N, C-alpha and C positions, 0 to 999 in steps of 0.2 A: 651122355656122349656115346655109350654103347648102342643105344637105340638109334641114334642118328646114323651111325656107321651101318647098322643092320638094315635100316630102311633105305638109305641111299645106295650103298653097295656099288657105287659107280666109279668109273675112272676119274671123274673130276675131283672126287673127295680125296683121292690119293696122289694127285698131281699138283705140284706147286705152280702157282700162276703169278706173274707171267713167266714163261720159259725164256731165259736170255737168248738173244739172237745167236750168240756164239755156240750155244748148245742146240738150239732149234735147227741150226744148219745141218745137223745129223738126223733130222726127224723123218727119214724115209720110211715108207710102209714096210712092215715086216712080212716075209713070205712064210715064216713059221708060225708058232703060237703067237697070236696077236696081243698087243698091249691091252690089258684089261681082262684077259682070259684067266680062268682059275689057275692059281700058282704064280701069276704075274703081279698080283696086288698083295702086298704084305701090310698088315695092320696090327697095331698094338696100342691098347689103352690101359693105363694104370692110374689108380687114385690111391694115394698112401696117406694114412692119418695115424696120429698117436692114439693108441688105445687107452682109455681112461682107467681100465682095471689092471692091465699088465704093465702099463707105461712103456710098451714097446710100439714101434712103428709097424703097422700091419697093412695088408692089402685090402682095401675096402671095395674096390671095383677093378675088374680085370677082364679084358677082351683081347683075343688073339685071332689073327687071320694068317695062316701059314702062307709064306715062309717066315713069319716072325712069331716068336713064342718066348715066354718067360716062365721060369720055375718058381716055386714058393720062396718066400723070404727066409733068409738065414740070418743068424745073429752071431757074428764072429768076434766081436770086440768085448771082452770081459769088462774093460774099463769104460765102455760106452753102451750099456744094455739097450737103450732105445734105438740104436742104429740098425737099420735093416739093410741087408745086402741082397741084390737081385741080379740075375744074369740073363741077358737077352740072347736068345738062341735062334739060329737059322738052320733048319735041317737041309736046306738046299746047298749049303757049303759056300755060296758066293752069290754075287749080284750079276744077273744076266741082262742082255740087251732087251729093252722094253719093260724091265721091272720098274714098279712104282711102289715105294715103301712109305709108310707114314706111322709115326709114333706120337702119342699124346700122353704126357706124364704130368700128374698134378699132385702136389704136396699140400696138405692142410693140417691144422690143429697141432702145430709145432712138431711135425714129423721130421725125423732124421733118416737119411737114406744114402746109400752108395750103389750106383748101378754101373755095370760094365757089360762087355760082350763076352761070349764064350771064347772068342779068339779074334784074329784079324778079320776085317771086312775085305773080302777079295772081289775086285771088280774085274769080271772076265772079259776076254776079247769080244769085240762087237763088230759085226760086219754092216749092220744097219741100226738106225735109231740110237737110243741112249738109255741110261738108267737114272732115276731120281730117288731122293729120300728127303722127307720132311721130318724134322724133329721139333715138336711143340712142347715146351716145358713151362709150367706155371707153379711158382714157389711162393706160398703165402706167408703172411706175417709170422715171424718166430721160427720158421722152418730152416733146415740146413740140409743141402743136397749136393752130392758129388756125382757128376756124370762123367765117368772116366773110361771111355771105350778103348779097346786096343786099336792098333794102327789100321789105316786104309792102305791097301796094296793095289794100285791100278795096273792091270796086266797090259801087255802090248795091244794097241789099237782100241783101248777101252775109252768110254765116255761117261762121265759121272757128274751129276749136279745135285748138291746138297744144300738145303735151306734149313737153318736152325732159328727158331723163334723162341726167345726167352722172355718170360714175364716174371720178374723177381721183385718182391716187395722190398721197400727201402729198409725194413727191419729184418730181412731174411738174408741168407747166404747161399750162393750158388757157385760151384766150381765146375767148369766145363772145359774139357780138353779135346783137341784134335791133333792127331799125329798122322802124317802121310809119308809113306815110303816112296822111293823113286820108281819102284817096280820090283820084279823078281830079279834082284841084282845077281844072284848066283847063276842065273840063266842068261845073263847078259842083256836083260830087258830094262836096264835103267833108262828112265825118261823116254819110253817107247809108246806111251799112251797118247791118245788124241787130245783129250781135254779133261781137266778136273776143276770144276767151278764150285767154290765153297763160299756160302754167304751166311753170316751170323748177324742177328738183329736182336737187341735187348731193350726192354722198356721196364718202367716200374709199375706199380699197381694202378697208377692214374694214366698210364699210357705215355708218360714222358720218356723221351729217348735216353737210354743209358749209353749205348754204343751201336755202331753198325760197322761191320768188317767184311770185306769182299776180297777173295783171292781167286784169280783166274790163271790157271797154268796150262799152257798149250805148247809143250816142248818141241813139237814138230814145226812150230811157227817161230819159236823164240828159244835161243840157246839158254838152257837153265844153268849152265856151268860158268857163265860169265860173272865178272866181278859185280857185286851188289845184288845178285840173285842167289843161287845155291853154291856157286864156286865149287869146292871139292867135297861138299857135304851131300849125303844121300837121303837124309830124312829132315822134314820140316814139321814144326809143331807150334801150337798155341795153347796157352792155359789162361782162361779168363776166370778171375776171382771177383764176383760181385758180392759186396759185403756192406754192412752198415757203415756209414761214413766215419764213425768214431774209430774204426779199426784200420782204415785205409793207409794212413801214413806209417803206422807200425808194420803192417803187412809189407808195404813197399820196401822199407828198410831191411826187414828180415829176409825177404825173398832175394833182393839184390845182393845181400851179404852172402847168402847161401850159394847163389850162382857164381859169385866171384871166387868161391873156394873149390869149385868143381874143376876137373882137368880141362885146360883150355884146348888141348890138341884134339879132343873129342867133341867138344860142345862150344857153340857160340850163342850166347843168350843174354837177355836183359829184360827187366820189368819196367813198365811205365804206368803211371796213374791215369785212369780213364777220366773223361770230362766230368766236371762237377763232383770229383772225388767219389764216384760211384763204385769204384773197384780198381782192379789191376788187369793189365794184359801182359803176359809173359811170352815173348817171341823166342823161338829156339831153332837152331840148326844143329844137326848132329850126325855122327858117322853111322849110327845104327839106331833101331827102334829102342833097344834096351837102354841106350844112353839117354834118350829123351824121356823114356818112361821113368827112369830113376830121378830125373830132374822134376818131372810132374809129381811123383810120389813125395819128394821133398817139399814141394809147394803145398800139397795136401796136408802133409805133416805139420807144416808151419801154420796153415789156416786153422786146422783143428785145435792145435794147442792155443793159438791166440784167441779164438772165438769161443770154443767149447771147453778149453782147459782139459783136453783129452788127447791121448796119443793115437797115432795111426800105425798099426802093426805092419801094414803092407801086405798082409796075408789076405788074398782075395779068391784064390783058386787053388785046388788041390793039385 
């Protein structure tokens, strides 16, 4: 895969296709640094495998194209030595108009990993065009993967399209979360962005559909504060738990019990079983990012205990 990126090195490789009409409507030509120029294409390739000698998950392949980068694997859980922690870093500080990001992450040979971001993904103000991000994740038989990035913060007049493609083996586990703030609330920018289009698609090892989920938020065209949308909440999130079928009913019961015990004035949430009992989706509305992050961490804690019989310390960053 590294060779493919090096050889191609073109805009098409980093851009999801097709671009939805709602996003393409902002596709005007840029007067500044054009789409596809150095610094506008961010790439990251990671292949993680369990090492037969150390029994730890190690990075077997790594490729970075700034403004995406990841540091070496860390091992933070004494009770789960094979678990590798990695942090996705962007020295640019945020996503700009015309940026195209792509990440390809593969787990093999019963690898265990937790990946997060260095901080929030900030989508800066855009006068022309839009920004996109592709996240492609392949989790093989017997692997366990938690992809738990920090929140997305769309600034005023920003446009963002994200496509996530998950290929998760029926005998593997994948936890994937998305949390999106309404904007820089402290600066009065709540729901002041143009569009945030989020698409997630998951299959098993044979290509059979596990779920597809699409959210299109255009607050300048539709009031996000109305009943049935965001109401009085400022943060929205999803946690997808794709797991072997034998765990799904137990996970559903435990997660819904956990959610029912959290303070109702700060969080509105519930879990549902995905089609064919391929996993769970947890929908969340909250007052702040920290409220939703706490709920996501509790979901991670439940999944780890149920599937790996191991704790989750919640310690990810210094």
